[in-house]
C-alpha positions as a Markdown table, in Angstrom:
| # | Residue | x | y | z |
|---|---|---|---|---|
| 1 | Unk | -126.3 | 196.9 | 160.6 |
| 2 | Unk | -124.4 | 195.4 | 163.5 |
| 3 | Unk | -123.9 | 191.8 | 162.3 |
| 4 | Unk | -121.8 | 190.5 | 159.3 |
| 5 | Unk | -124.1 | 189.4 | 156.5 |
| 6 | Unk | -123.7 | 185.8 | 155.3 |
| 7 | Unk | -121.6 | 185.3 | 152.2 |
| 8 | Unk | -123.2 | 184.7 | 148.8 |
| 9 | Unk | -122.1 | 182.8 | 145.7 |
| 10 | Unk | -119.6 | 185.5 | 144.8 |
| 11 | Unk | -118.8 | 187.8 | 147.8 |
| 12 | Unk | -117.7 | 187.8 | 151.3 |
| 13 | Unk | -119.2 | 190.7 | 153.4 |
| 14 | Unk | -117.6 | 192.6 | 156.2 |
| 15 | Unk | -119.1 | 195.1 | 158.6 |
| 16 | Unk | -117.3 | 198.0 | 160.4 |
| 17 | Unk | -118.9 | 200.0 | 163.2 |
| 18 | Unk | -117.5 | 202.9 | 165.2 |
| 19 | Unk | -119.0 | 205.3 | 167.7 |
| 20 | Unk | -117.8 | 208.7 | 169.0 |
| 21 | Unk | -119.7 | 209.8 | 172.1 |
| 22 | Unk | -119.0 | 213.5 | 171.3 |
| 23 | Unk | -120.7 | 213.1 | 167.9 |
| 24 | Unk | -117.5 | 213.5 | 165.9 |
| 25 | Unk | -118.3 | 211.7 | 162.6 |
| 26 | Unk | -114.7 | 211.6 | 161.4 |
| 27 | Unk | -113.6 | 210.0 | 164.6 |
| 28 | Unk | -116.5 | 207.5 | 164.5 |
| 29 | Unk | -115.6 | 206.7 | 160.9 |
| 30 | Unk | -112.0 | 206.0 | 161.9 |
| 31 | Unk | -113.2 | 203.6 | 164.6 |
| 32 | Unk | -115.5 | 201.9 | 162.0 |
| 33 | Unk | -112.7 | 201.5 | 159.5 |
| 34 | Unk | -110.3 | 200.0 | 162.1 |
| 35 | Unk | -113.1 | 197.6 | 163.1 |
| 36 | Unk | -113.6 | 196.6 | 159.5 |
| 37 | Unk | -109.9 | 196.1 | 158.9 |
| 38 | Unk | -109.6 | 193.9 | 162.0 |
| 39 | Unk | -112.5 | 191.7 | 160.7 |
| 40 | Unk | -110.8 | 191.3 | 157.3 |
| 41 | Unk | -107.4 | 190.5 | 158.8 |
| 42 | Unk | -109.1 | 187.9 | 161.0 |
| 43 | Unk | -110.5 | 186.4 | 157.9 |
| 44 | Unk | -107.1 | 186.4 | 156.3 |
| 45 | Unk | -105.8 | 184.7 | 159.4 |
| 46 | Unk | -102.4 | 186.4 | 160.0 |
| 47 | Unk | -101.1 | 188.2 | 163.1 |
| 48 | Unk | -98.0 | 190.3 | 163.7 |
| 49 | Unk | -95.6 | 188.6 | 166.1 |
| 50 | Unk | -91.9 | 188.9 | 166.9 |
| 51 | Unk | -91.3 | 186.4 | 164.1 |
| 52 | Unk | -93.0 | 188.6 | 161.5 |
| 53 | Unk | -90.6 | 190.0 | 159.0 |
| 54 | Unk | -90.5 | 193.7 | 158.2 |
| 55 | Unk | -91.5 | 192.9 | 154.6 |
| 56 | Unk | -94.6 | 191.0 | 155.8 |
| 57 | Unk | -95.5 | 193.8 | 158.3 |
| 58 | Unk | -95.1 | 196.4 | 155.6 |
| 59 | Unk | -97.3 | 194.5 | 153.2 |
| 60 | Unk | -100.1 | 194.1 | 155.8 |
| 61 | Unk | -99.8 | 197.8 | 156.6 |
| 62 | Unk | -100.1 | 198.7 | 152.9 |
| 63 | Unk | -103.2 | 196.6 | 152.6 |
| 64 | Unk | -104.8 | 198.2 | 155.6 |
| 65 | Unk | -104.0 | 201.7 | 154.2 |
| 66 | Unk | -105.6 | 200.7 | 150.9 |
| 67 | Unk | -108.7 | 199.5 | 152.7 |
| 68 | Unk | -108.9 | 202.8 | 154.6 |
| 69 | Unk | -108.6 | 204.9 | 151.4 |
| 70 | Unk | -111.0 | 202.7 | 149.5 |
| 71 | Unk | -113.7 | 203.4 | 152.1 |
| 72 | Unk | -113.0 | 207.1 | 152.4 |
| 73 | Unk | -112.7 | 207.6 | 148.6 |
| 74 | Unk | -115.3 | 205.4 | 147.1 |
| 75 | Unk | -114.6 | 204.0 | 143.7 |
| 76 | Unk | -110.8 | 204.6 | 143.9 |
| 77 | Unk | -110.2 | 200.9 | 142.8 |
| 78 | Unk | -107.2 | 200.6 | 145.0 |
| 79 | Unk | -108.1 | 197.0 | 145.9 |
| 80 | Unk | -109.4 | 194.6 | 143.2 |
| 81 | Unk | -112.9 | 193.2 | 144.0 |
| 82 | Unk | -113.4 | 195.5 | 147.0 |
| 83 | Unk | -116.5 | 197.6 | 147.1 |
| 84 | Unk | -118.2 | 199.7 | 149.8 |
| 85 | Unk | -121.8 | 198.5 | 149.5 |
| 86 | Unk | -123.4 | 200.7 | 152.2 |
| 87 | Unk | -122.4 | 203.4 | 154.6 |
| 88 | Unk | -124.6 | 205.4 | 157.0 |
| 89 | Unk | -124.4 | 207.6 | 160.0 |
| 90 | Unk | -126.5 | 207.1 | 163.1 |
| 91 | Unk | -126.9 | 209.9 | 165.6 |
| 92 | Unk | -128.3 | 209.2 | 169.0 |
| 93 | Unk | -128.1 | 211.2 | 172.3 |
| 94 | Unk | -125.3 | 213.4 | 170.9 |
| 95 | Unk | -123.2 | 210.4 | 169.9 |
| 96 | Unk | -122.3 | 209.6 | 166.3 |
| 97 | Unk | -122.1 | 206.0 | 165.0 |
| 98 | Unk | -120.8 | 205.1 | 161.5 |
| 99 | Unk | -121.7 | 201.8 | 159.9 |
| 100 | Unk | -119.8 | 200.5 | 156.9 |
| 101 | Unk | -120.7 | 197.4 | 154.8 |
| 102 | Unk | -118.1 | 196.1 | 152.4 |
| 103 | Unk | -118.5 | 193.4 | 149.7 |
| 104 | Unk | -115.3 | 191.7 | 148.7 |
| 105 | Unk | -115.2 | 189.4 | 145.7 |
| 106 | Unk | -114.2 | 186.0 | 147.1 |
| 107 | Unk | -111.6 | 185.2 | 144.3 |
| 108 | Unk | -109.8 | 188.5 | 144.9 |
| 109 | Unk | -110.0 | 188.2 | 148.6 |
| 110 | Unk | -108.6 | 184.7 | 148.5 |
| 111 | Unk | -105.8 | 185.8 | 146.2 |
| 112 | Unk | -104.9 | 188.6 | 148.6 |
| 113 | Unk | -105.1 | 186.2 | 151.6 |
| 114 | Unk | -102.8 | 183.8 | 149.9 |
| 115 | Unk | -100.3 | 186.5 | 149.0 |
| 116 | Unk | -100.1 | 187.9 | 152.6 |
| 117 | Unk | -100.0 | 184.4 | 154.1 |
| 118 | Unk | -97.1 | 183.5 | 151.9 |
| 119 | Unk | -95.2 | 186.6 | 152.9 |
| 120 | Unk | -95.8 | 185.8 | 156.6 |
| 121 | Unk | -94.8 | 182.2 | 156.2 |
| 122 | Unk | -91.9 | 182.5 | 153.8 |
| 123 | Unk | -89.3 | 184.3 | 155.9 |
| 124 | Unk | -90.5 | 182.7 | 159.2 |
| 125 | Unk | -90.0 | 179.3 | 157.6 |
| 126 | Unk | -86.5 | 180.1 | 156.6 |
| 127 | Unk | -85.6 | 180.1 | 160.3 |
| 128 | Unk | -88.4 | 178.0 | 161.7 |
| 129 | Unk | -88.2 | 175.0 | 159.3 |
| 130 | Unk | -84.5 | 174.1 | 159.9 |
| 131 | Unk | -85.1 | 174.7 | 163.6 |
| 132 | Unk | -88.0 | 172.3 | 163.6 |
| 133 | Unk | -86.1 | 169.7 | 161.6 |
| 134 | Unk | -83.1 | 170.1 | 163.8 |
| 135 | Unk | -85.2 | 169.5 | 167.0 |
| 136 | Unk | -86.8 | 166.4 | 165.3 |
| 137 | Unk | -83.4 | 165.1 | 164.3 |
| 138 | Unk | -82.0 | 165.5 | 167.8 |
| 139 | Unk | -85.0 | 163.8 | 169.3 |
| 140 | Unk | -84.5 | 160.9 | 166.8 |
| 141 | Unk | -80.8 | 160.6 | 167.7 |
| 142 | Unk | -79.6 | 162.0 | 164.4 |
| 143 | Unk | -76.9 | 164.2 | 165.8 |
| 144 | Unk | -75.2 | 165.3 | 162.7 |
| 145 | Unk | -78.5 | 166.2 | 161.0 |
| 146 | Unk | -79.5 | 168.2 | 164.1 |
| 147 | Unk | -76.2 | 170.1 | 164.1 |
| 148 | Unk | -76.6 | 170.9 | 160.4 |
| 149 | Unk | -80.2 | 172.1 | 161.0 |
| 150 | Unk | -79.2 | 174.3 | 163.9 |
| 151 | Unk | -76.4 | 175.9 | 161.9 |
| 152 | Unk | -78.7 | 176.4 | 158.9 |
| 153 | Unk | -81.3 | 178.1 | 161.1 |
| 154 | Unk | -78.7 | 180.3 | 162.7 |
| 155 | Unk | -77.5 | 181.4 | 159.2 |
| 156 | Unk | -81.1 | 182.1 | 158.2 |
| 157 | Unk | -81.6 | 184.2 | 161.3 |
| 158 | Unk | -78.5 | 186.3 | 160.3 |
| 159 | Unk | -80.2 | 187.1 | 157.0 |
| 160 | Unk | -83.7 | 187.6 | 158.5 |
| 161 | Unk | -85.4 | 190.8 | 159.5 |
| 162 | Unk | -87.7 | 189.2 | 162.1 |
| 163 | Unk | -87.7 | 191.0 | 165.4 |
| 164 | Unk | -86.1 | 188.2 | 167.4 |
| 165 | Unk | -83.5 | 187.3 | 164.8 |
| 166 | Unk | -80.6 | 187.9 | 167.2 |
| 167 | Unk | -82.1 | 185.6 | 169.9 |
| 168 | Unk | -82.9 | 182.9 | 167.3 |
| 169 | Unk | -79.3 | 183.1 | 166.0 |
| 170 | Unk | -77.9 | 182.7 | 169.5 |
| 171 | Unk | -80.2 | 179.9 | 170.5 |
| 172 | Unk | -79.5 | 177.9 | 167.4 |
| 173 | Unk | -75.8 | 178.3 | 167.5 |
| 174 | Unk | -75.8 | 177.3 | 171.2 |
| 175 | Unk | -77.8 | 174.2 | 170.3 |
| 176 | Unk | -75.3 | 173.3 | 167.6 |
| 177 | Unk | -72.3 | 173.9 | 169.9 |
| 178 | Unk | -73.9 | 171.7 | 172.7 |
| 179 | Unk | -74.3 | 168.8 | 170.3 |
| 180 | Unk | -70.8 | 169.2 | 168.9 |
| 181 | Unk | -69.3 | 169.2 | 172.4 |
| 182 | Unk | -71.1 | 165.8 | 173.0 |
| 183 | Unk | -69.3 | 164.2 | 170.0 |
| 184 | Unk | -66.1 | 162.2 | 170.5 |
| 185 | Unk | -63.8 | 160.5 | 168.0 |
| 186 | Unk | -62.2 | 157.4 | 169.4 |
| 187 | Unk | -59.1 | 155.9 | 167.7 |
| 188 | Unk | -59.4 | 152.2 | 167.0 |
| 189 | Unk | -56.0 | 151.6 | 165.3 |
| 190 | Unk | -52.7 | 151.3 | 167.2 |
| 191 | Unk | -49.4 | 152.5 | 165.9 |
| 192 | Unk | -49.3 | 151.3 | 162.3 |
| 193 | Unk | -46.1 | 150.6 | 160.4 |
| 194 | Unk | -45.4 | 150.5 | 156.6 |
| 195 | Unk | -42.4 | 150.4 | 154.3 |
| 196 | Unk | -41.8 | 153.5 | 152.2 |
| 197 | Unk | -43.5 | 153.3 | 148.9 |
| 198 | Unk | -46.0 | 150.7 | 150.2 |
| 199 | Unk | -49.5 | 150.9 | 151.8 |
| 200 | Unk | -50.3 | 150.0 | 155.4 |
| 201 | Unk | -51.6 | 146.5 | 155.9 |
| 202 | Unk | -54.8 | 147.8 | 157.5 |
| 203 | Unk | -56.7 | 151.1 | 157.4 |
| 204 | Unk | -56.7 | 153.7 | 160.1 |
| 205 | Unk | -60.0 | 153.3 | 162.0 |
| 206 | Unk | -62.0 | 155.6 | 164.3 |
| 207 | Unk | -65.4 | 155.5 | 165.9 |
| 208 | Unk | -67.7 | 158.5 | 166.5 |
| 209 | Unk | -69.8 | 158.3 | 169.7 |
| 210 | Unk | -72.0 | 160.6 | 171.7 |
| 211 | Unk | -71.0 | 161.2 | 175.3 |
| 212 | Unk | -71.7 | 160.3 | 177.9 |
| 213 | Unk | -73.9 | 157.5 | 176.6 |
| 214 | Unk | -71.3 | 156.1 | 174.2 |
| 215 | Unk | -74.0 | 155.7 | 171.6 |
| 216 | Unk | -72.4 | 155.4 | 168.0 |
| 217 | Unk | -73.2 | 158.3 | 165.7 |
| 218 | Unk | -73.5 | 157.7 | 162.0 |
| 219 | Unk | -73.4 | 160.0 | 159.0 |
| 220 | Unk | -70.7 | 162.3 | 160.5 |
| 221 | Unk | -68.3 | 163.7 | 157.9 |
| 222 | Unk | -64.7 | 163.5 | 159.0 |
| 223 | Unk | -61.5 | 165.1 | 157.6 |
| 224 | Unk | -58.3 | 163.2 | 157.5 |
| 225 | Unk | -55.1 | 165.2 | 157.4 |
| 226 | Unk | -51.7 | 163.5 | 156.7 |
| 227 | Unk | -48.3 | 164.5 | 155.3 |
| 228 | Unk | -46.9 | 163.5 | 152.0 |
| 229 | Unk | -43.6 | 164.2 | 150.1 |
| 230 | Unk | -44.3 | 166.7 | 147.3 |
| 231 | Unk | -42.6 | 166.6 | 143.9 |
| 232 | Unk | -40.2 | 169.4 | 145.0 |
| 233 | Unk | -38.9 | 167.3 | 147.9 |
| 234 | Unk | -40.8 | 169.1 | 150.6 |
| 235 | Unk | -43.5 | 167.7 | 152.9 |
| 236 | Unk | -47.0 | 168.9 | 152.3 |
| 237 | Unk | -50.4 | 168.3 | 153.8 |
| 238 | Unk | -53.0 | 166.2 | 152.1 |
| 239 | Unk | -56.7 | 165.8 | 153.2 |
| 240 | Unk | -59.3 | 163.2 | 152.6 |
| 241 | Unk | -63.0 | 163.0 | 153.6 |
| 242 | Unk | -64.6 | 159.9 | 155.2 |
| 243 | Unk | -68.0 | 159.4 | 156.8 |
| 244 | Unk | -69.0 | 157.4 | 159.8 |
| 245 | Unk | -71.4 | 154.5 | 159.2 |
| 246 | Unk | -74.5 | 153.4 | 161.2 |
| 247 | Unk | -72.1 | 151.9 | 163.9 |
| 248 | Unk | -70.2 | 155.2 | 164.1 |
| 249 | Unk | -67.2 | 153.5 | 162.4 |
| 250 | Unk | -65.1 | 155.2 | 159.7 |
| 251 | Unk | -61.8 | 154.1 | 158.1 |
| 252 | Unk | -59.1 | 155.7 | 156.0 |
| 253 | Unk | -56.8 | 153.7 | 153.7 |
| 254 | Unk | -53.6 | 155.6 | 153.5 |
| 255 | Unk | -52.1 | 155.8 | 150.0 |
| 256 | Unk | -48.6 | 154.4 | 149.5 |
| 257 | Unk | -46.2 | 156.2 | 151.8 |
| 258 | Unk | -43.7 | 158.6 | 150.3 |
| 259 | Unk | -41.1 | 159.3 | 153.1 |
| 260 | Unk | -39.4 | 157.6 | 156.0 |
| 261 | Unk | -40.0 | 158.4 | 159.6 |
| 262 | Unk | -42.5 | 158.7 | 162.4 |
| 263 | Unk | -45.5 | 160.8 | 161.6 |
| 264 | Unk | -49.1 | 161.5 | 162.7 |
| 265 | Unk | -52.4 | 161.5 | 161.0 |
| 266 | Unk | -55.3 | 163.7 | 162.3 |
| 267 | Unk | -59.0 | 162.8 | 162.1 |
| 268 | Unk | -61.4 | 165.7 | 162.9 |
| 269 | Unk | -65.0 | 166.8 | 162.3 |
| 270 | Unk | -65.5 | 168.2 | 158.8 |
| 271 | Unk | -68.1 | 170.9 | 159.0 |
| 272 | Unk | -66.2 | 173.7 | 157.4 |
| 273 | Unk | -68.7 | 173.9 | 154.5 |
| 274 | Unk | -71.5 | 174.6 | 157.0 |
| 275 | Unk | -69.7 | 177.4 | 158.7 |
| 276 | Unk | -69.3 | 179.2 | 155.4 |
| 277 | Unk | -73.0 | 180.1 | 155.8 |
| 278 | Unk | -72.1 | 182.1 | 158.9 |
| 279 | Unk | -69.4 | 184.2 | 157.2 |
| 280 | Unk | -71.7 | 187.2 | 157.0 |
| 281 | Unk | -72.3 | 187.6 | 160.7 |
| 282 | Unk | -71.8 | 190.9 | 162.5 |
| 283 | Unk | -68.8 | 191.7 | 164.5 |
| 284 | Unk | -70.8 | 191.3 | 167.7 |
| 285 | Unk | -71.9 | 187.8 | 166.6 |
| 286 | Unk | -68.4 | 186.7 | 165.4 |
| 287 | Unk | -67.3 | 185.4 | 168.9 |
| 288 | Unk | -70.2 | 183.0 | 168.9 |
| 289 | Unk | -69.2 | 181.6 | 165.5 |
| 290 | Unk | -65.6 | 181.4 | 166.6 |
| 291 | Unk | -66.7 | 179.5 | 169.7 |
| 292 | Unk | -68.5 | 176.9 | 167.5 |
| 293 | Unk | -65.5 | 176.7 | 165.2 |
| 294 | Unk | -63.3 | 176.1 | 168.2 |
| 295 | Unk | -65.6 | 173.4 | 169.4 |
| 296 | Unk | -65.5 | 171.7 | 166.0 |
| 297 | Unk | -61.7 | 171.9 | 165.9 |
| 298 | Unk | -61.4 | 170.3 | 169.4 |
| 299 | Unk | -63.2 | 167.2 | 168.2 |
| 300 | Unk | -60.2 | 165.4 | 166.8 |
| 301 | Unk | -57.9 | 162.5 | 167.4 |
| 302 | Unk | -54.2 | 162.2 | 166.4 |
| 303 | Unk | -52.9 | 158.8 | 165.4 |
| 304 | Unk | -49.2 | 158.0 | 165.2 |
| 305 | Unk | -47.6 | 155.8 | 162.5 |
| 306 | Unk | -44.2 | 154.7 | 161.4 |
| 307 | Unk | -42.7 | 154.4 | 157.9 |
| 308 | Unk | -39.5 | 152.4 | 157.5 |
| 309 | Unk | -37.3 | 151.8 | 154.4 |
| 310 | Unk | -35.8 | 148.8 | 152.9 |
| 311 | Unk | -32.9 | 151.1 | 152.1 |
| 312 | Unk | -31.9 | 151.2 | 155.8 |
| 313 | Unk | -30.6 | 147.6 | 155.5 |
| 314 | Unk | -28.8 | 148.2 | 152.2 |
| 315 | Unk | -25.0 | 148.8 | 152.8 |
| 316 | Unk | -24.3 | 152.3 | 151.5 |
| 317 | Unk | -21.1 | 154.3 | 151.1 |
| 318 | Unk | -20.7 | 158.1 | 150.9 |
| 319 | Unk | -18.1 | 160.1 | 148.9 |
| 320 | Unk | -18.5 | 163.8 | 148.5 |
| 321 | Unk | -15.9 | 166.4 | 147.2 |
| 322 | Unk | -16.0 | 169.7 | 149.0 |
| 323 | Unk | -14.2 | 172.5 | 147.1 |
| 324 | Unk | -13.5 | 176.2 | 147.5 |
| 325 | Unk | -14.4 | 179.2 | 145.3 |
| 326 | Unk | -11.9 | 178.2 | 142.6 |
| 327 | Unk | -12.5 | 174.5 | 142.8 |
| 328 | Unk | -9.7 | 173.4 | 145.0 |
| 329 | Unk | -10.5 | 170.4 | 147.2 |
| 330 | Unk | -11.2 | 171.1 | 150.9 |
| 331 | Unk | -10.2 | 168.2 | 153.2 |
| 332 | Unk | -12.1 | 166.7 | 156.1 |
| 333 | Unk | -15.1 | 165.3 | 154.1 |
| 334 | Unk | -17.5 | 167.7 | 156.0 |
| 335 | Unk | -20.5 | 167.4 | 153.7 |
| 336 | Unk | -20.1 | 163.6 | 153.5 |
| 337 | Unk | -19.9 | 163.5 | 157.3 |
| 338 | Unk | -23.1 | 165.4 | 157.6 |
| 339 | Unk | -24.8 | 162.9 | 155.2 |
| 340 | Unk | -23.5 | 159.9 | 157.2 |
| 341 | Unk | -24.7 | 161.6 | 160.5 |
| 342 | Unk | -28.3 | 162.0 | 159.2 |
| 343 | Unk | -28.5 | 158.6 | 157.7 |
| 344 | Unk | -27.1 | 157.0 | 160.8 |
| 345 | Unk | -29.8 | 158.7 | 162.9 |
| 346 | Unk | -32.3 | 157.1 | 160.6 |
| 347 | Unk | -30.6 | 153.7 | 161.3 |
| 348 | Unk | -29.2 | 153.3 | 157.8 |
| 349 | Unk | -26.2 | 151.0 | 157.2 |
| 350 | Unk | -23.9 | 153.7 | 156.0 |
| 351 | Unk | -20.2 | 154.6 | 156.1 |
| 352 | Unk | -17.6 | 157.0 | 154.5 |
| 353 | Unk | -15.7 | 155.2 | 151.8 |
| 354 | Unk | -11.9 | 155.5 | 151.8 |
| 355 | Unk | -11.6 | 157.1 | 148.3 |
| 356 | Unk | -9.9 | 160.2 | 147.1 |
| 357 | Unk | -12.9 | 162.5 | 146.6 |
| 358 | Unk | -10.9 | 164.9 | 144.3 |
| 359 | Unk | -11.2 | 162.2 | 141.6 |
| 360 | Unk | -14.9 | 163.1 | 141.3 |
| 361 | Unk | -13.8 | 166.2 | 139.4 |
| 362 | Unk | -11.3 | 164.3 | 137.3 |
| 363 | Unk | -12.9 | 161.0 | 136.2 |
| 364 | Unk | -16.2 | 160.4 | 134.3 |
| 365 | Unk | -19.1 | 158.6 | 135.9 |
| 366 | Unk | -18.6 | 155.2 | 134.2 |
| 367 | Unk | -15.0 | 155.1 | 135.3 |
| 368 | Unk | -15.9 | 156.0 | 138.9 |
| 369 | Unk | -18.5 | 153.2 | 139.0 |
| 370 | Unk | -16.1 | 150.7 | 137.7 |
| 371 | Unk | -13.5 | 151.7 | 140.3 |
| 372 | Unk | -16.0 | 151.5 | 143.1 |
| 373 | Unk | -17.3 | 148.1 | 142.1 |
| 374 | Unk | -13.7 | 146.9 | 142.2 |
| 375 | Unk | -12.9 | 148.5 | 145.5 |
| 376 | Unk | -16.1 | 148.3 | 147.4 |
| 377 | Unk | -18.4 | 146.0 | 145.5 |
| 378 | Unk | -18.1 | 143.3 | 148.2 |
| 379 | Unk | -19.1 | 145.7 | 151.1 |
| 380 | Unk | -21.6 | 148.2 | 149.7 |
| 381 | Unk | -24.5 | 148.1 | 147.3 |
| 382 | Unk | -25.2 | 151.8 | 146.9 |
| 383 | Unk | -23.0 | 154.9 | 146.7 |
| 384 | Unk | -24.0 | 158.4 | 147.5 |
| 385 | Unk | -21.6 | 160.8 | 145.8 |
| 386 | Unk | -21.3 | 164.3 | 144.4 |
| 387 | Unk | -19.6 | 167.7 | 144.5 |
| 388 | Unk | -20.4 | 170.6 | 146.8 |
| 389 | Unk | -18.6 | 174.0 | 146.3 |
| 390 | Unk | -18.4 | 177.4 | 147.9 |
| 391 | Unk | -20.2 | 179.8 | 145.5 |
| 392 | Unk | -20.5 | 182.9 | 147.8 |
| 393 | Unk | -18.1 | 184.3 | 150.3 |
| 394 | Unk | -18.8 | 187.7 | 152.0 |
| 395 | Unk | -16.8 | 189.3 | 154.8 |
| 396 | Unk | -18.7 | 192.6 | 154.9 |
| 397 | Unk | -20.5 | 191.7 | 158.2 |
| 398 | Unk | -18.7 | 188.9 | 159.8 |
| 399 | Unk | -18.2 | 186.0 | 157.4 |
| 400 | Unk | -21.1 | 184.7 | 155.3 |
| 401 | Unk | -20.6 | 181.6 | 153.2 |
| 402 | Unk | -22.9 | 179.8 | 150.8 |
| 403 | Unk | -22.2 | 176.3 | 149.5 |
| 404 | Unk | -24.2 | 174.5 | 146.8 |
| 405 | Unk | -24.0 | 171.3 | 144.8 |
| 406 | Unk | -25.6 | 168.1 | 143.5 |
| 407 | Unk | -25.4 | 164.7 | 145.2 |
| 408 | Unk | -26.9 | 161.5 | 144.0 |
| 409 | Unk | -27.5 | 157.9 | 145.2 |
| 410 | Unk | -26.7 | 155.2 | 142.7 |
| 411 | Unk | -27.1 | 151.4 | 142.6 |
| 412 | Unk | -23.5 | 150.3 | 142.4 |
| 413 | Unk | -24.1 | 147.3 | 140.2 |
| 414 | Unk | -26.6 | 148.8 | 137.7 |
| 415 | Unk | -25.6 | 152.4 | 137.9 |
| 416 | Unk | -29.3 | 153.4 | 138.3 |
| 417 | Unk | -29.7 | 156.8 | 139.9 |
| 418 | Unk | -32.0 | 156.2 | 142.8 |
| 419 | Unk | -32.4 | 159.8 | 144.0 |
| 420 | Unk | -30.6 | 163.1 | 143.3 |
| 421 | Unk | -30.5 | 166.3 | 145.3 |
| 422 | Unk | -29.4 | 169.8 | 144.2 |
| 423 | Unk | -29.4 | 172.2 | 147.1 |
| 424 | Unk | -27.5 | 175.0 | 148.9 |
| 425 | Unk | -26.9 | 176.2 | 152.4 |
| 426 | Unk | -25.8 | 179.5 | 153.9 |
| 427 | Unk | -23.9 | 180.0 | 157.2 |
| 428 | Unk | -22.6 | 183.0 | 159.1 |
| 429 | Unk | -19.9 | 183.1 | 161.7 |
| 430 | Unk | -17.2 | 185.5 | 163.1 |
| 431 | Unk | -14.5 | 183.3 | 161.5 |
| 432 | Unk | -14.2 | 182.0 | 158.0 |
| 433 | Unk | -13.3 | 178.4 | 159.1 |
| 434 | Unk | -16.4 | 178.2 | 161.3 |
| 435 | Unk | -18.7 | 179.5 | 158.6 |
| 436 | Unk | -17.3 | 177.2 | 155.9 |
| 437 | Unk | -17.5 | 174.1 | 158.2 |
| 438 | Unk | -21.0 | 174.9 | 159.3 |
| 439 | Unk | -22.3 | 175.4 | 155.7 |
| 440 | Unk | -20.8 | 172.1 | 154.4 |
| 441 | Unk | -22.0 | 170.1 | 157.4 |
| 442 | Unk | -25.5 | 171.6 | 157.6 |
| 443 | Unk | -26.0 | 171.0 | 153.8 |
| 444 | Unk | -24.8 | 167.4 | 154.3 |
| 445 | Unk | -27.3 | 166.8 | 157.2 |
| 446 | Unk | -30.1 | 168.3 | 155.1 |
| 447 | Unk | -29.2 | 166.1 | 152.1 |
| 448 | Unk | -28.9 | 163.0 | 154.4 |
| 449 | Unk | -32.4 | 163.6 | 155.9 |
| 450 | Unk | -33.9 | 163.8 | 152.4 |
| 451 | Unk | -32.1 | 160.6 | 151.3 |
| 452 | Unk | -33.4 | 158.9 | 154.4 |
| 453 | Unk | -37.0 | 159.8 | 153.5 |
| 454 | Unk | -36.7 | 159.1 | 149.7 |
| 455 | Unk | -34.6 | 156.1 | 149.3 |
| 456 | Unk | -36.5 | 152.8 | 149.1 |
């Protein structure tokens, strides 16, 4: 019995043969069993490689162990549909040869074959499939799809237990980084200008290209970061997402502006979601992930823009009462001077009004507006006014002063409050006069800067 019998309608047959020259039957049987297992595994069609997962290897080893025990312990029913049909020992010239014939029901064998094949294929494909798709995408010029595929394959390698997972991780991450480094974002818009509260006449435009060929790259997600005035009066960062089209072009329509001044807008590659898949890497692998992240962050362009205000051309007067701890007026108009300084830097048409600021604490709002219309109505259209007082004074370590107050801008004709600010400022100095003066002046400058960005 040296040749495998042909299959019949129900069974596949396998033959194992082993010889021990010294006549040791146990050794010959072991050789025969190994020979039989090799024949069955060849039929199943799998082989252990560096890509084979520990789970797949273990499953194949369990199957081989079950075959061995089934042959040695006939009728143990360890494997469904598996039966030792014949076994005999041949002795010749002192040698012992063991022959084993096994019948394996085809349905059971095919089920086992499918199970083992799936185990071998499943984890390998988790890495191999995105690798394959990434290479195909790169060959087709689909750069972003290729980058995505390589990152996905690297993430799969991190989770995999295949022998060469570390090498696969490194190779895929290097491939992604190479493609990222070849991307370039080109600005197509010059310095744009808008009035505060209004939109720009045209969108901010960029083009994504591959270097050095200059070929446009479509389908690339981009992140746009820009600053906006928040409800509390502070500048905050907003982000938006745009995608390049088939010509590599992408555009961002800035919402109505919320502050005055020169600012910048940044357009960068947006692949943060992909990198989240790599959060679970080991400490040794972290530098490679950081390298890819740095490469992504370096693919950006900064675009300058300018926001002006109609308010700059509106003649504006400033009156602010500075007072001490008990409410007594402090001369010199220091807070008002700070406001005028800040607004003048922003090119506002602004001046101090010759008005007794102590009257702000003595006369109601309607009376003040009426007086200002009479005195200044021909020269100013808006008035910024308010009261700022010292509310803390500490001499325990030098002199520390805190001043606070509310100042508002009004339309002189209608009385409409255009913007109001309530704020405070601390200052420390060796002398009381220096601390007081610095606190009032710095608060005035801070308020003036906010008025310059908020008035329209």
